[in-house]
N, CA, C and O atoms as a MOPAC input file, in Angstrom:
PM7 MOZYME 1SCF
protein

 N      0.82600 1    -1.18000 1     0.00000 1
 C      0.00000 1     0.00000 1     0.00000 1
 C      0.87400 1     1.24800 1     0.00000 1
 O      1.89400 1     1.30300 1     0.68700 1
 N      0.47200 1     2.23400 1    -0.76400 1
 C      1.19700 1     3.50100 1    -0.75400 1
 C      0.75800 1     4.32000 1     0.46200 1
 O     -0.21200 1     3.97800 1     1.13800 1
 N      1.47800 1     5.39200 1     0.72600 1
 C      1.14500 1     6.26300 1     1.85300 1
 C     -0.27900 1     6.80600 1     1.71100 1
 O     -1.04300 1     6.82300 1     2.67600 1
 N     -0.62600 1     7.24500 1     0.50800 1
 C     -1.96400 1     7.78900 1     0.25700 1
 C     -3.03400 1     6.72500 1     0.48800 1
 O     -4.07100 1     7.01400 1     1.08400 1
 N     -2.80100 1     5.51900 1     0.03000 1
 C     -3.75700 1     4.43000 1     0.22500 1
 C     -3.94200 1     4.12400 1     1.70700 1
 O     -5.05800 1     3.85700 1     2.15300 1
 N     -2.86100 1     4.16100 1     2.46400 1
 C     -2.94400 1     3.90800 1     3.90500 1
 C     -3.76200 1     4.98200 1     4.60300 1
 O     -4.60100 1     4.67200 1     5.44900 1
 N     -3.52500 1     6.23900 1     4.25700 1
 C     -4.27100 1     7.34200 1     4.85600 1
 C     -5.75300 1     7.21600 1     4.51600 1
 O     -6.60700 1     7.41300 1     5.37900 1
 N     -6.06000 1     6.88900 1     3.26000 1
 C     -7.45800 1     6.73000 1     2.85000 1
 C     -8.12600 1     5.57200 1     3.57100 1
 O     -9.29400 1     5.66500 1     3.94700 1
 N     -7.39800 1     4.48500 1     3.76700 1
 C     -7.94200 1     3.31900 1     4.46100 1
 C     -8.28900 1     3.66700 1     5.91100 1
 O     -9.37100 1     3.32700 1     6.39000 1
 N     -7.38200 1     4.33800 1     6.60100 1
 C     -7.63700 1     4.73400 1     7.99300 1
 C     -8.80900 1     5.71200 1     8.03800 1
 O     -9.67600 1     5.59300 1     8.90300 1
 N     -8.84600 1     6.66900 1     7.12700 1
 C     -9.92500 1     7.66000 1     7.10300 1
 C    -11.28200 1     6.99200 1     6.87800 1
 O    -12.25600 1     7.34000 1     7.54600 1
 N    -11.36000 1     6.04300 1     5.95200 1
 C    -12.61300 1     5.32700 1     5.70900 1
 C    -13.04500 1     4.55700 1     6.95100 1
 O    -14.23600 1     4.48100 1     7.25000 1
 N    -12.10000 1     3.99400 1     7.66500 1
 C    -12.41400 1     3.26500 1     8.89600 1
 C    -12.92200 1     4.21200 1     9.97700 1
 O    -13.84200 1     3.86700 1    10.71900 1
 N    -12.33600 1     5.39300 1    10.07200 1
 C    -12.77700 1     6.40000 1    11.03900 1
 C    -14.20500 1     6.84100 1    10.72100 1
 O    -15.03600 1     6.96800 1    11.62100 1
 N    -14.48400 1     7.07100 1     9.45100 1
 C    -15.83000 1     7.47300 1     9.04200 1
 C    -16.85200 1     6.38900 1     9.40600 1
 O    -17.92300 1     6.69900 1     9.92800 1
 N    -16.53100 1     5.14400 1     9.13800 1
 C    -17.43100 1     4.03700 1     9.46100 1
 C    -17.64200 1     3.92700 1    10.97300 1
 O    -18.75800 1     3.67300 1    11.42700 1
 N    -16.58100 1     4.11600 1    11.74800 1
 C    -16.64900 1     4.04900 1    13.21200 1
 C    -17.59400 1     5.12500 1    13.74800 1
 O    -18.46400 1     4.83800 1    14.57000 1
 N    -17.42000 1     6.36200 1    13.28300 1
 C    -18.23900 1     7.46800 1    13.77300 1
 C    -19.67100 1     7.37300 1    13.24800 1
 O    -20.61000 1     7.75500 1    13.94700 1
 N    -19.84500 1     6.87500 1    12.04300 1
 C    -21.17700 1     6.67000 1    11.49400 1
 C    -21.95100 1     5.65600 1    12.33400 1
 O    -23.14500 1     5.82800 1    12.58000 1
 N    -21.27000 1     4.60100 1    12.77100 1
 C    -21.89800 1     3.57700 1    13.60500 1
 C    -22.33200 1     4.14800 1    14.96100 1
 O    -23.27300 1     3.64700 1    15.57700 1
 N    -21.64500 1     5.19200 1    15.41900 1
 C    -22.01600 1     5.83900 1    16.68500 1
 C    -23.11500 1     6.88700 1    16.49800 1
 O    -23.55800 1     7.50900 1    17.46400 1
 N    -23.54900 1     7.07900 1    15.25800 1
 C    -24.63200 1     8.00500 1    14.98200 1
 C    -24.20900 1     9.44100 1    14.74200 1
 O    -25.02600 1    10.35400 1    14.86000 1
 N    -22.95700 1     9.65300 1    14.41000 1
 C    -22.45500 1    11.00300 1    14.16600 1
 C    -22.58900 1    11.37800 1    12.69500 1
 O    -22.43600 1    10.54300 1    11.80400 1
 N    -22.87900 1    12.65200 1    12.46600 1
 C    -22.91500 1    13.21200 1    11.12900 1
 C    -21.50000 1    13.64600 1    10.76600 1
 O    -20.79100 1    14.22000 1    11.59200 1
 N    -21.09600 1    13.37300 1     9.54000 1
 C    -19.74400 1    13.69800 1     9.09200 1
 C    -19.79900 1    14.87400 1     8.13800 1
 O    -20.56700 1    14.87300 1     7.17500 1
 N    -18.97400 1    15.88400 1     8.41400 1
 C    -18.86000 1    17.04000 1     7.53900 1
 C    -17.42300 1    17.09000 1     7.03300 1
 O    -16.47700 1    17.13900 1     7.81800 1
 N    -17.27400 1    17.07600 1     5.70700 1
 C    -15.95000 1    17.14400 1     5.08100 1
 C    -15.78300 1    18.54400 1     4.51200 1
 O    -16.47600 1    18.92500 1     3.56800 1
 N    -14.86700 1    19.30700 1     5.08500 1
 C    -14.67300 1    20.68500 1     4.61700 1
 C    -13.63900 1    20.78300 1     3.50000 1
 O    -13.28000 1    21.88100 1     3.07500 1
 N    -13.16400 1    19.63700 1     3.02700 1
 C    -12.19000 1    19.57100 1     1.93600 1
 C    -10.90100 1    20.33100 1     2.22500 1
 O    -10.22300 1    20.78900 1     1.30500 1
 N    -10.56700 1    20.46300 1     3.49900 1
 C     -9.31200 1    21.11000 1     3.86400 1
 C     -8.39100 1    20.13900 1     4.59400 1
 O     -7.38100 1    20.54400 1     5.17000 1
 N     -8.74200 1    18.86600 1     4.56600 1
 C     -7.92800 1    17.86600 1     5.24800 1
 C     -8.50700 1    17.43600 1     6.57500 1
 O     -7.96100 1    16.54700 1     7.22800 1
 N     -9.60600 1    18.05200 1     6.99000 1
 C    -10.22600 1    17.71000 1     8.27100 1
 C    -11.64400 1    17.21100 1     8.06800 1
 O    -12.35100 1    17.63800 1     7.15400 1
 N    -12.03900 1    16.30400 1     8.93600 1
 C    -13.42300 1    15.86900 1     9.02000 1
 C    -13.96100 1    16.34300 1    10.35400 1
 O    -13.25500 1    16.31000 1    11.36200 1
 N    -15.20300 1    16.78100 1    10.36400 1
 C    -15.83900 1    17.21000 1    11.60000 1
 C    -17.03100 1    16.30800 1    11.86400 1
 O    -17.83800 1    16.05200 1    10.97000 1
 N    -17.13600 1    15.82800 1    13.09400 1
 C    -18.20900 1    14.92000 1    13.48000 1
 C    -19.12400 1    15.60400 1    14.48000 1
 O    -18.66200 1    16.22900 1    15.43400 1
 N    -20.43000 1    15.48000 1    14.25200 1
 C    -21.42500 1    16.07100 1    15.14300 1
 C    -22.53200 1    15.05700 1    15.37700 1
 O    -22.95200 1    14.35100 1    14.46000 1
 N    -22.99600 1    14.99600 1    16.61600 1
 C    -24.10600 1    14.08800 1    16.91200 1
 C    -25.44600 1    14.81200 1    16.90400 1
 O    -26.47200 1    14.21900 1    17.23800 1
 N    -25.44800 1    16.08700 1    16.52600 1
 C    -26.68200 1    16.85100 1    16.43900 1
 C    -27.14800 1    17.41400 1    17.76800 1
 O    -28.16100 1    18.11100 1    17.82200 1
 N    -26.42800 1    17.12500 1    18.83400 1
 C    -26.75200 1    17.65100 1    20.15300 1
 C    -25.72300 1    18.71400 1    20.51300 1
 O    -24.62100 1    18.73000 1    19.96600 1
 N    -26.07700 1    19.57400 1    21.40800 1
 C    -25.11900 1    20.57200 1    21.86400 1
 C    -24.87900 1    21.64800 1    20.82600 1
 O    -25.75700 1    21.96500 1    20.02400 1
 N    -23.68500 1    22.20300 1    20.85100 1
 C    -23.33600 1    23.28300 1    19.92800 1
 C    -21.97400 1    23.00900 1    19.30500 1
 O    -21.46000 1    21.89400 1    19.39800 1
 N    -21.39600 1    24.00200 1    18.68200 1
 C    -20.12200 1    23.80300 1    17.99600 1
 C    -18.99300 1    23.42100 1    18.95100 1
 O    -17.96700 1    22.90300 1    18.51000 1
 N    -19.16100 1    23.66200 1    20.23200 1
 C    -18.15500 1    23.23700 1    21.21300 1
 C    -18.08700 1    21.72000 1    21.31700 1
 O    -17.09700 1    21.17500 1    21.80400 1
 N    -19.12700 1    21.04100 1    20.86500 1
 C    -19.21500 1    19.58900 1    21.01200 1
 C    -18.87900 1    18.83000 1    19.73500 1
 O    -19.23900 1    17.66100 1    19.59800 1
 N    -18.20300 1    19.47300 1    18.81100 1
 C    -17.76200 1    18.81000 1    17.59400 1
 C    -16.44600 1    18.07800 1    17.84600 1
 O    -15.63400 1    18.49100 1    18.67500 1
 N    -16.26000 1    17.00200 1    17.12400 1
 C    -14.99700 1    16.25900 1    17.16600 1
 C    -14.37900 1    16.38800 1    15.78300 1
 O    -15.05600 1    16.18900 1    14.77400 1
 N    -13.10400 1    16.71800 1    15.73500 1
 C    -12.41300 1    16.88500 1    14.45400 1
 C    -11.34700 1    15.81100 1    14.28500 1
 O    -10.73200 1    15.34900 1    15.24600 1
 N    -11.15500 1    15.43700 1    13.03400 1
 C    -10.14000 1    14.43300 1    12.67400 1
 C     -9.33700 1    14.98600 1    11.50600 1
 O     -9.89600 1    15.34800 1    10.47000 1
 N     -8.02800 1    15.04800 1    11.68200 1
 C     -7.15800 1    15.53000 1    10.61100 1
 C     -6.63500 1    14.32100 1     9.84800 1
 O     -5.97600 1    13.45000 1    10.41600 1
 N     -6.93700 1    14.28100 1     8.55800 1
 C     -6.59300 1    13.10200 1     7.74400 1
 C     -5.08900 1    12.84000 1     7.66100 1
 O     -4.63400 1    11.72400 1     7.91100 1
 N     -4.33400 1    13.85700 1     7.31300 1
 C     -2.90700 1    13.66000 1     7.08700 1
 C     -2.17600 1    13.28500 1     8.37100 1
 O     -1.36000 1    12.36300 1     8.39000 1
 N     -2.48200 1    14.01600 1     9.44700 1
 C     -1.80700 1    13.75800 1    10.72600 1
 C     -2.44700 1    12.61100 1    11.49200 1
 O     -1.88500 1    12.11600 1    12.47000 1
 N     -3.62500 1    12.19200 1    11.04200 1
 C     -4.38300 1    11.12400 1    11.68900 1
 C     -4.50300 1    11.40000 1    13.18500 1
 O     -4.15600 1    10.57700 1    14.03200 1
 N     -5.01400 1    12.60100 1    13.46600 1
 C     -5.12300 1    13.08800 1    14.83100 1
 C     -6.56900 1    13.47800 1    15.11800 1
 O     -7.27100 1    13.97800 1    14.23900 1
 N     -7.00800 1    13.24600 1    16.35100 1
 C     -8.36400 1    13.54400 1    16.79200 1
 C     -8.28500 1    14.63800 1    17.84500 1
 O     -7.42200 1    14.61100 1    18.72200 1
 N     -9.20500 1    15.61100 1    17.74700 1
 C     -9.19200 1    16.66600 1    18.75900 1
 C    -10.55800 1    17.31000 1    18.92300 1
 O    -11.39700 1    17.28400 1    18.02300 1
 N    -10.75200 1    17.88400 1    20.09500 1
 C    -11.93200 1    18.68800 1    20.41800 1
 C    -11.42800 1    19.94400 1    21.11800 1
 O    -10.24800 1    20.04800 1    21.45200 1
 N    -12.32300 1    20.88600 1    21.33400 1
 C    -11.90900 1    22.06000 1    22.09300 1
 C    -12.07300 1    21.77000 1    23.58900 1
 O    -12.78700 1    20.84400 1    23.97600 1
 N    -11.42100 1    22.55100 1    24.40000 1
 C    -11.44100 1    22.32100 1    25.84100 1
 C    -12.82000 1    22.46500 1    26.46200 1
 O    -13.08700 1    21.86700 1    27.50500 1
 N    -13.70300 1    23.24100 1    25.84700 1
 C    -15.01500 1    23.50200 1    26.42900 1
 C    -16.07600 1    22.46600 1    26.12600 1
 O    -17.24000 1    22.67200 1    26.47200 1
 N    -15.72300 1    21.37100 1    25.50000 1
 C    -16.74200 1    20.37300 1    25.16300 1
 C    -17.19000 1    19.61500 1    26.40800 1
 O    -16.49900 1    19.60100 1    27.42700 1
 N    -18.35600 1    18.98800 1    26.30600 1
 C    -18.87900 1    18.27200 1    27.47500 1
 C    -18.19000 1    16.91700 1    27.65400 1
 O    -17.45600 1    16.45700 1    26.77900 1
 N    -18.43800 1    16.29900 1    28.79200 1
 C    -17.76500 1    15.04700 1    29.14100 1
 C    -18.10900 1    13.89500 1    28.20200 1
 O    -17.26400 1    13.04600 1    27.92000 1
 N    -19.35400 1    13.86700 1    27.71800 1
 C    -19.76200 1    12.80000 1    26.79200 1
 C    -18.93400 1    12.87100 1    25.50300 1
 O    -18.50600 1    11.84400 1    24.97800 1
 N    -18.71600 1    14.07400 1    25.00500 1
 C    -17.92900 1    14.25600 1    23.78500 1
 C    -16.47200 1    13.87800 1    24.03200 1
 O    -15.83600 1    13.26800 1    23.17300 1
 N    -15.94100 1    14.23800 1    25.20100 1
 C    -14.56500 1    13.85700 1    25.55400 1
 C    -14.41300 1    12.33800 1    25.57800 1
 O    -13.38900 1    11.80500 1    25.15000 1
 N    -15.43100 1    11.64500 1    26.07900 1
 C    -15.39800 1    10.18100 1    26.12000 1
 C    -15.36900 1     9.60000 1    24.70600 1
 O    -14.60100 1     8.68000 1    24.42500 1
 N    -16.21000 1    10.14000 1    23.81500 1
 C    -16.21800 1     9.68600 1    22.42200 1
 C    -14.87800 1    10.00900 1    21.76100 1
 O    -14.35700 1     9.20800 1    20.98500 1
 N    -14.32400 1    11.17500 1    22.06700 1
 C    -13.01300 1    11.54100 1    21.51900 1
 C    -11.95500 1    10.52100 1    21.94700 1
 O    -11.12500 1    10.11100 1    21.13600 1
 N    -11.98300 1    10.11600 1    23.20900 1
 C    -11.02200 1     9.12100 1    23.70300 1
 C    -11.19700 1     7.78000 1    22.99100 1
 O    -10.21300 1     7.13000 1    22.63600 1
 N    -12.44800 1     7.36900 1    22.78300 1
 C    -12.71100 1     6.11300 1    22.05900 1
 C    -12.19300 1     6.20000 1    20.62800 1
 O    -11.55900 1     5.27200 1    20.12800 1
 N    -12.47200 1     7.32800 1    19.97700 1
 C    -12.01400 1     7.49700 1    18.59400 1
 C    -10.49500 1     7.54100 1    18.53000 1
 O     -9.89500 1     6.97500 1    17.61600 1
 N     -9.87500 1     8.20300 1    19.48600 1
 C     -8.41400 1     8.26900 1    19.53200 1
 C     -7.81000 1     6.87800 1    19.65500 1
 O     -6.83800 1     6.55700 1    18.97100 1
 N     -8.37600 1     6.06000 1    20.51600 1
 C     -7.90600 1     4.68200 1    20.68100 1
 C     -8.08400 1     3.89900 1    19.39000 1
 O     -7.18900 1     3.16300 1    18.97600 1
 N     -9.24300 1     4.05700 1    18.75400 1
 C     -9.51500 1     3.37500 1    17.48900 1
 C     -8.50900 1     3.79000 1    16.41200 1
 O     -7.97400 1     2.94500 1    15.69500 1
 N     -8.25900 1     5.09100 1    16.30700 1
 C     -7.31300 1     5.59400 1    15.29600 1
 C     -5.92300 1     5.02800 1    15.54100 1
 O     -5.25500 1     4.60400 1    14.59800 1
 N     -5.48100 1     5.01400 1    16.78400 1
 C     -4.15300 1     4.47100 1    17.10100 1
 C     -4.05400 1     3.00100 1    16.71100 1
 O     -3.03300 1     2.56100 1    16.18300 1
 N     -5.11900 1     2.24100 1    16.97300 1
 C     -5.12400 1     0.82800 1    16.59300 1
 C     -5.07200 1     0.66900 1    15.07800 1
 O     -4.31300 1    -0.15400 1    14.56500 1
 N     -5.86700 1     1.44500 1    14.36800 1
 C     -5.88400 1     1.37300 1    12.90300 1
 C     -4.53200 1     1.77200 1    12.31600 1
 O     -4.02300 1     1.11100 1    11.41100 1
 N     -3.96400 1     2.84000 1    12.82600 1
 C     -2.67100 1     3.31400 1    12.31800 1
 C     -1.60800 1     2.24900 1    12.53900 1
 O     -0.81000 1     1.98000 1    11.64100 1
 N     -1.58600 1     1.64300 1    13.71600 1
 C     -0.56500 1     0.62300 1    13.97600 1
 C     -0.76700 1    -0.59800 1    13.07600 1
 O      0.20900 1    -1.19600 1    12.62300 1
 N     -2.01200 1    -0.96800 1    12.81700 1
 C     -2.28100 1    -2.10600 1    11.93300 1
 C     -1.89200 1    -1.79900 1    10.49200 1
 O     -1.23500 1    -2.61000 1     9.83800 1
 N     -2.29300 1    -0.64200 1     9.99800 1
 C     -2.08800 1    -0.29200 1     8.59400 1
 C     -0.64800 1     0.05800 1     8.30900 1
 O     -0.09000 1    -0.40200 1     7.31300 1
 N     -0.03100 1     0.85900 1     9.15400 1
 C      1.31900 1     1.34800 1     8.87100 1
 C      2.39000 1     0.31400 1     9.16000 1
 O      3.48500 1     0.39700 1     8.60400 1
 N      2.10400 1    -0.66300 1    10.02000 1
 C      3.12300 1    -1.66400 1    10.32100 1
 C      3.06000 1    -2.87000 1     9.39500 1
 O      3.94600 1    -3.72400 1     9.42500 1
 N      2.01100 1    -2.94300 1     8.56700 1
 C      1.93700 1    -4.02100 1     7.60200 1
 C      2.59600 1    -3.56600 1     6.29700 1
 O      2.75800 1    -2.37200 1     6.04200 1
 N      2.95700 1    -4.51700 1     5.51000 1
 C      3.67300 1    -4.19500 1     4.25700 1
 C      2.84300 1    -3.45200 1     3.27700 1
 O      3.31800 1    -3.12100 1     2.19100 1

């Protein structure tokens, strides 16, 4: 797999993971995906940077969103280790 293929594979897995949790995915075509569950406000969005394969939220988000962020972070780390360590 090329670097681009690996990034796309991890990104597709992240989208499927968040979709299964009931989150809406917004692609701003700038390298980031934003996930929203339709509750709360913009403080409760979760962002994923495709190239850096990093997950983040703002400090003011609620505890439920922080928990989902932690789950997604763990999932991304597992996917990255599986994809990048294989040939």
